[in-house]
Each structure stands twice: as structure tokens, then as C-alpha cells.
TORTORDO-756459 format. One record per residue: residue in one letter; x, y, z of N, C-alpha, C, O in turn; residue number from 1. Coordinates in nm, 2 decimals. Layout:
N
+--------+--------+--------+--------+--------+--------+--------+--------+--------+--------+--------+--------+--------+-----+
: residu :    npx :    npy :    npz :   capx :   capy :   capz :    cpx :    cpy :    cpz :    opx :    opy :    opz : num :
+--------+--------+--------+--------+--------+--------+--------+--------+--------+--------+--------+--------+--------+-----+
:      A :      X :      Y :      Z :      X :      Y :      Z :      X :      Y :      Z :      X :      Y :      Z : NUM :
...
+--------+--------+--------+--------+--------+--------+--------+--------+--------+--------+--------+--------+--------+-----+
! end
This chain:
80
+--------+--------+--------+--------+--------+--------+--------+--------+--------+--------+--------+--------+--------+-----+
: residu :    npx :    npy :    npz :   capx :   capy :   capz :    cpx :    cpy :    cpz :    opx :    opy :    opz : num :
+--------+--------+--------+--------+--------+--------+--------+--------+--------+--------+--------+--------+--------+-----+
:      M :  17.16 :  -4.78 :  24.45 :  17.04 :  -4.77 :  24.53 :  16.93 :  -4.85 :  24.45 :  16.92 :  -4.84 :  24.33 :   1 :
:      K :  16.85 :  -4.92 :  24.53 :  16.74 :  -5.00 :  24.47 :  16.62 :  -4.90 :  24.43 :  16.59 :  -4.81 :  24.51 :   2 :
:      T :  16.56 :  -4.93 :  24.32 :  16.45 :  -4.85 :  24.27 :  16.33 :  -4.88 :  24.37 :  16.30 :  -5.00 :  24.38 :   3 :
:      P :  16.26 :  -4.78 :  24.42 :  16.15 :  -4.80 :  24.51 :  16.03 :  -4.87 :  24.43 :  16.02 :  -4.85 :  24.31 :   4 :
:      R :  15.95 :  -4.95 :  24.50 :  15.85 :  -5.03 :  24.44 :  15.71 :  -4.97 :  24.46 :  15.61 :  -5.02 :  24.40 :   5 :
:      D :  15.69 :  -4.87 :  24.54 :  15.56 :  -4.83 :  24.58 :  15.54 :  -4.68 :  24.56 :  15.48 :  -4.61 :  24.65 :   6 :
:      V :  15.59 :  -4.62 :  24.46 :  15.59 :  -4.48 :  24.43 :  15.47 :  -4.45 :  24.34 :  15.45 :  -4.51 :  24.24 :   7 :
:      S :  15.38 :  -4.36 :  24.39 :  15.27 :  -4.32 :  24.30 :  15.31 :  -4.20 :  24.21 :  15.41 :  -4.14 :  24.24 :   8 :
:      G :  15.23 :  -4.17 :  24.11 :  15.26 :  -4.06 :  24.02 :  15.26 :  -3.93 :  24.09 :  15.34 :  -3.84 :  24.07 :   9 :
:      G :  15.16 :  -3.91 :  24.18 :  15.15 :  -3.79 :  24.26 :  15.27 :  -3.77 :  24.35 :  15.32 :  -3.66 :  24.36 :  10 :
:      D :  15.31 :  -3.88 :  24.41 :  15.43 :  -3.87 :  24.50 :  15.56 :  -3.83 :  24.42 :  15.64 :  -3.75 :  24.47 :  11 :
:      L :  15.57 :  -3.89 :  24.30 :  15.69 :  -3.85 :  24.22 :  15.68 :  -3.71 :  24.18 :  15.79 :  -3.64 :  24.18 :  12 :
:      A :  15.57 :  -3.66 :  24.13 :  15.55 :  -3.52 :  24.09 :  15.59 :  -3.43 :  24.20 :  15.65 :  -3.32 :  24.18 :  13 :
:      K :  15.54 :  -3.46 :  24.33 :  15.57 :  -3.38 :  24.44 :  15.72 :  -3.38 :  24.47 :  15.78 :  -3.28 :  24.51 :  14 :
:      A :  15.79 :  -3.50 :  24.46 :  15.93 :  -3.51 :  24.49 :  16.01 :  -3.43 :  24.39 :  16.12 :  -3.38 :  24.43 :  15 :
:      L :  15.97 :  -3.42 :  24.27 :  16.04 :  -3.35 :  24.17 :  16.05 :  -3.20 :  24.19 :  16.13 :  -3.13 :  24.13 :  16 :
:      R :  15.96 :  -3.15 :  24.28 :  15.96 :  -3.01 :  24.31 :  16.10 :  -2.97 :  24.37 :  16.14 :  -2.86 :  24.36 :  17 :
:      A :  16.16 :  -3.06 :  24.44 :  16.29 :  -3.04 :  24.50 :  16.40 :  -3.00 :  24.39 :  16.50 :  -2.94 :  24.43 :  18 :
:      L :  16.37 :  -3.04 :  24.27 :  16.46 :  -3.01 :  24.16 :  16.41 :  -2.90 :  24.07 :  16.47 :  -2.87 :  23.97 :  19 :
:      G :  16.31 :  -2.83 :  24.12 :  16.26 :  -2.71 :  24.05 :  16.15 :  -2.74 :  23.95 :  16.12 :  -2.66 :  23.87 :  20 :
:      Y :  16.09 :  -2.86 :  23.95 :  15.98 :  -2.89 :  23.86 :  15.85 :  -2.84 :  23.92 :  15.83 :  -2.84 :  24.04 :  21 :
:      E :  15.77 :  -2.80 :  23.82 :  15.63 :  -2.75 :  23.86 :  15.53 :  -2.82 :  23.77 :  15.56 :  -2.84 :  23.65 :  22 :
:      K :  15.42 :  -2.86 :  23.82 :  15.31 :  -2.92 :  23.74 :  15.26 :  -2.81 :  23.64 :  15.20 :  -2.71 :  23.69 :  23 :
:      V :  15.27 :  -2.83 :  23.51 :  15.22 :  -2.73 :  23.42 :  15.09 :  -2.77 :  23.36 :  15.01 :  -2.68 :  23.32 :  24 :
:      R :  15.06 :  -2.90 :  23.36 :  14.93 :  -2.94 :  23.31 :  14.91 :  -3.09 :  23.35 :  15.00 :  -3.16 :  23.39 :  25 :
:      Q :  14.79 :  -3.13 :  23.34 :  14.75 :  -3.27 :  23.36 :  14.65 :  -3.31 :  23.25 :  14.54 :  -3.25 :  23.24 :  26 :
:      D :  14.68 :  -3.41 :  23.17 :  14.59 :  -3.46 :  23.07 :  14.55 :  -3.60 :  23.11 :  14.62 :  -3.70 :  23.10 :  27 :
:      G :  14.42 :  -3.62 :  23.16 :  14.38 :  -3.75 :  23.20 :  14.46 :  -3.80 :  23.31 :  14.47 :  -3.74 :  23.42 :  28 :
:      S :  14.53 :  -3.92 :  23.29 :  14.60 :  -3.98 :  23.40 :  14.75 :  -3.95 :  23.38 :  14.83 :  -4.03 :  23.43 :  29 :
:      H :  14.79 :  -3.84 :  23.32 :  14.93 :  -3.81 :  23.31 :  14.96 :  -3.67 :  23.35 :  14.89 :  -3.57 :  23.31 :  30 :
:      I :  15.06 :  -3.65 :  23.43 :  15.10 :  -3.52 :  23.48 :  15.22 :  -3.47 :  23.40 :  15.31 :  -3.56 :  23.37 :  31 :
:      R :  15.23 :  -3.35 :  23.37 :  15.35 :  -3.29 :  23.30 :  15.42 :  -3.19 :  23.38 :  15.40 :  -3.07 :  23.37 :  32 :
:      P :  15.52 :  -3.24 :  23.46 :  15.61 :  -3.14 :  23.53 :  15.71 :  -3.08 :  23.43 :  15.76 :  -3.15 :  23.34 :  33 :
:      T :  15.75 :  -2.96 :  23.46 :  15.85 :  -2.89 :  23.37 :  15.94 :  -2.81 :  23.47 :  15.90 :  -2.76 :  23.57 :  34 :
:      T :  16.07 :  -2.81 :  23.43 :  16.17 :  -2.73 :  23.50 :  16.24 :  -2.64 :  23.40 :  16.25 :  -2.67 :  23.28 :  35 :
:      N :  16.29 :  -2.53 :  23.46 :  16.38 :  -2.44 :  23.38 :  16.52 :  -2.44 :  23.43 :  16.61 :  -2.36 :  23.39 :  36 :
:      V :  16.55 :  -2.53 :  23.53 :  16.68 :  -2.54 :  23.59 :  16.77 :  -2.62 :  23.48 :  16.73 :  -2.72 :  23.44 :  37 :
:      D :  16.88 :  -2.57 :  23.45 :  16.97 :  -2.63 :  23.35 :  16.91 :  -2.63 :  23.21 :  16.93 :  -2.72 :  23.13 :  38 :
:      G :  16.82 :  -2.54 :  23.18 :  16.75 :  -2.54 :  23.05 :  16.61 :  -2.60 :  23.07 :  16.59 :  -2.68 :  23.16 :  39 :
:      Q :  16.52 :  -2.56 :  22.99 :  16.38 :  -2.61 :  23.00 :  16.37 :  -2.76 :  22.97 :  16.43 :  -2.81 :  22.87 :  40 :
:      F :  16.30 :  -2.84 :  23.05 :  16.29 :  -2.98 :  23.04 :  16.15 :  -3.03 :  23.09 :  16.11 :  -2.99 :  23.19 :  41 :
:      H :  16.08 :  -3.11 :  23.01 :  15.95 :  -3.16 :  23.04 :  15.96 :  -3.31 :  23.06 :  16.05 :  -3.38 :  23.00 :  42 :
:      I :  15.88 :  -3.36 :  23.15 :  15.88 :  -3.51 :  23.17 :  15.73 :  -3.54 :  23.19 :  15.65 :  -3.46 :  23.24 :  43 :
:      T :  15.69 :  -3.66 :  23.14 :  15.55 :  -3.70 :  23.16 :  15.55 :  -3.81 :  23.27 :  15.62 :  -3.91 :  23.26 :  44 :
:      V :  15.47 :  -3.79 :  23.37 :  15.46 :  -3.89 :  23.48 :  15.31 :  -3.95 :  23.48 :  15.22 :  -3.87 :  23.49 :  45 :
:      P :  15.30 :  -4.08 :  23.47 :  15.17 :  -4.14 :  23.48 :  15.11 :  -4.12 :  23.63 :  15.18 :  -4.15 :  23.72 :  46 :
:      N :  14.99 :  -4.07 :  23.64 :  14.93 :  -4.05 :  23.77 :  14.86 :  -4.17 :  23.81 :  14.74 :  -4.17 :  23.82 :  47 :
:      H :  14.93 :  -4.28 :  23.84 :  14.88 :  -4.40 :  23.88 :  14.91 :  -4.42 :  24.03 :  15.00 :  -4.36 :  24.09 :  48 :
:      D :  14.83 :  -4.51 :  24.10 :  14.85 :  -4.54 :  24.24 :  15.00 :  -4.59 :  24.26 :  15.06 :  -4.55 :  24.36 :  49 :
:      T :  15.05 :  -4.67 :  24.18 :  15.18 :  -4.72 :  24.18 :  15.24 :  -4.72 :  24.04 :  15.18 :  -4.78 :  23.95 :  50 :
:      I :  15.35 :  -4.65 :  24.02 :  15.42 :  -4.65 :  23.89 :  15.49 :  -4.78 :  23.87 :  15.56 :  -4.83 :  23.97 :  51 :
:      K :  15.49 :  -4.84 :  23.76 :  15.56 :  -4.96 :  23.73 :  15.71 :  -4.93 :  23.74 :  15.76 :  -4.82 :  23.71 :  52 :
:      V :  15.79 :  -5.03 :  23.79 :  15.93 :  -5.01 :  23.82 :  16.01 :  -4.97 :  23.70 :  16.09 :  -4.88 :  23.70 :  53 :
:      G :  15.98 :  -5.03 :  23.58 :  16.05 :  -5.00 :  23.46 :  16.02 :  -4.85 :  23.42 :  16.11 :  -4.78 :  23.37 :  54 :
:      T :  15.90 :  -4.81 :  23.43 :  15.86 :  -4.68 :  23.40 :  15.93 :  -4.58 :  23.49 :  15.98 :  -4.47 :  23.44 :  55 :
:      L :  15.93 :  -4.61 :  23.62 :  16.00 :  -4.52 :  23.72 :  16.14 :  -4.51 :  23.69 :  16.20 :  -4.40 :  23.69 :  56 :
:      R :  16.21 :  -4.62 :  23.66 :  16.35 :  -4.62 :  23.62 :  16.38 :  -4.53 :  23.50 :  16.47 :  -4.45 :  23.50 :  57 :
:      S :  16.29 :  -4.54 :  23.40 :  16.31 :  -4.46 :  23.28 :  16.30 :  -4.31 :  23.31 :  16.38 :  -4.23 :  23.26 :  58 :
:      I :  16.20 :  -4.27 :  23.39 :  16.18 :  -4.13 :  23.43 :  16.30 :  -4.08 :  23.51 :  16.35 :  -3.97 :  23.48 :  59 :
:      I :  16.34 :  -4.16 :  23.61 :  16.46 :  -4.12 :  23.69 :  16.58 :  -4.10 :  23.60 :  16.66 :  -4.01 :  23.62 :  60 :
:      K :  16.60 :  -4.19 :  23.51 :  16.72 :  -4.19 :  23.42 :  16.72 :  -4.06 :  23.34 :  16.82 :  -3.99 :  23.32 :  61 :
:      L :  16.60 :  -4.03 :  23.28 :  16.59 :  -3.91 :  23.20 :  16.62 :  -3.78 :  23.28 :  16.69 :  -3.69 :  23.24 :  62 :
:      V :  16.56 :  -3.77 :  23.40 :  16.57 :  -3.66 :  23.48 :  16.72 :  -3.65 :  23.53 :  16.77 :  -3.54 :  23.53 :  63 :
:      A :  16.78 :  -3.76 :  23.56 :  16.92 :  -3.76 :  23.61 :  17.01 :  -3.71 :  23.49 :  17.10 :  -3.63 :  23.52 :  64 :
:      E :  16.99 :  -3.75 :  23.37 :  17.07 :  -3.71 :  23.26 :  17.06 :  -3.56 :  23.24 :  17.16 :  -3.49 :  23.21 :  65 :
:      H :  16.94 :  -3.51 :  23.25 :  16.92 :  -3.36 :  23.23 :  16.99 :  -3.28 :  23.34 :  17.04 :  -3.17 :  23.31 :  66 :
:      H :  17.00 :  -3.33 :  23.46 :  17.07 :  -3.26 :  23.57 :  17.21 :  -3.31 :  23.59 :  17.27 :  -3.28 :  23.69 :  67 :
:      N :  17.27 :  -3.37 :  23.49 :  17.41 :  -3.42 :  23.49 :  17.44 :  -3.50 :  23.62 :  17.53 :  -3.47 :  23.69 :  68 :
:      S :  17.35 :  -3.59 :  23.65 :  17.36 :  -3.67 :  23.77 :  17.34 :  -3.82 :  23.74 :  17.32 :  -3.85 :  23.63 :  69 :
:      T :  17.36 :  -3.90 :  23.84 :  17.33 :  -4.04 :  23.82 :  17.20 :  -4.07 :  23.88 :  17.15 :  -4.00 :  23.96 :  70 :
:      P :  17.13 :  -4.18 :  23.83 :  17.00 :  -4.22 :  23.89 :  17.01 :  -4.24 :  24.04 :  16.92 :  -4.20 :  24.11 :  71 :
:      D :  17.12 :  -4.30 :  24.09 :  17.13 :  -4.32 :  24.24 :  17.14 :  -4.19 :  24.31 :  17.07 :  -4.17 :  24.42 :  72 :
:      E :  17.21 :  -4.09 :  24.26 :  17.22 :  -3.96 :  24.33 :  17.09 :  -3.89 :  24.32 :  17.05 :  -3.83 :  24.42 :  73 :
:      L :  17.02 :  -3.91 :  24.21 :  16.88 :  -3.84 :  24.20 :  16.79 :  -3.91 :  24.30 :  16.71 :  -3.83 :  24.37 :  74 :
:      L :  16.79 :  -4.04 :  24.32 :  16.70 :  -4.10 :  24.41 :  16.73 :  -4.06 :  24.55 :  16.63 :  -4.04 :  24.63 :  75 :
:      D :  16.85 :  -4.04 :  24.58 :  16.89 :  -3.98 :  24.72 :  16.83 :  -3.84 :  24.74 :  16.78 :  -3.81 :  24.84 :  76 :
:      Q :  16.84 :  -3.76 :  24.64 :  16.79 :  -3.62 :  24.64 :  16.64 :  -3.62 :  24.66 :  16.59 :  -3.54 :  24.74 :  77 :
:      L :  16.57 :  -3.71 :  24.59 :  16.43 :  -3.71 :  24.59 :  16.37 :  -3.77 :  24.71 :  16.25 :  -3.75 :  24.74 :  78 :
:      E :  16.45 :  -3.85 :  24.78 :  16.40 :  -3.92 :  24.90 :  16.28 :  -4.01 :  24.88 :  16.18 :  -3.99 :  24.96 :  79 :
:      L :  16.28 :  -4.09 :  24.78 :  16.16 :  -4.17 :  24.75 :  16.17 :  -4.30 :  24.82 :  16.08 :  -4.39 :  24.81 :  80 :
+--------+--------+--------+--------+--------+--------+--------+--------+--------+--------+--------+--------+--------+-----+
! end
């Protein structure tokens, strides 16, 4: 699956709720969602109007690894 090009930080943080992530804090322009599913895991999401594609790929890859999934499967689940 192709990485979406128009995802904002807020949209990504909301989509991650489907995987059990909750926003635990926000420092400036960065959101810190955390999950306790499959063990505690934190990720930092830039709260920008559009996340750069490389940054989005990195975030998706890290989240997919934590959930023993592939980035493509994760993108399908998040419906971005």
C-alpha cells in the first residue's frame, strides 16, 4: 500500500486510537500517544498540518513492529 501524502498529526493521533493509543501529553507541536496493548509503547507524532512522508513511514514502521504487523497491514487498519 502506498503511504498517504496528506495526513496531519492530529489525524494520525486520532487514527491510532483504533490500536488502543491515547494522547497522554502534548509538548508544543508534538503529541505523545501511548498504548498498553502488547506492552507499554510511546510514540511521538508531530502535530503539523501535513506530516512529511518519511516521518510518517517511520512512525508507521515503529507502530507496526510493536504490534507484530507489517506497515501495509497497519495502514489498512488505520484507514488513513
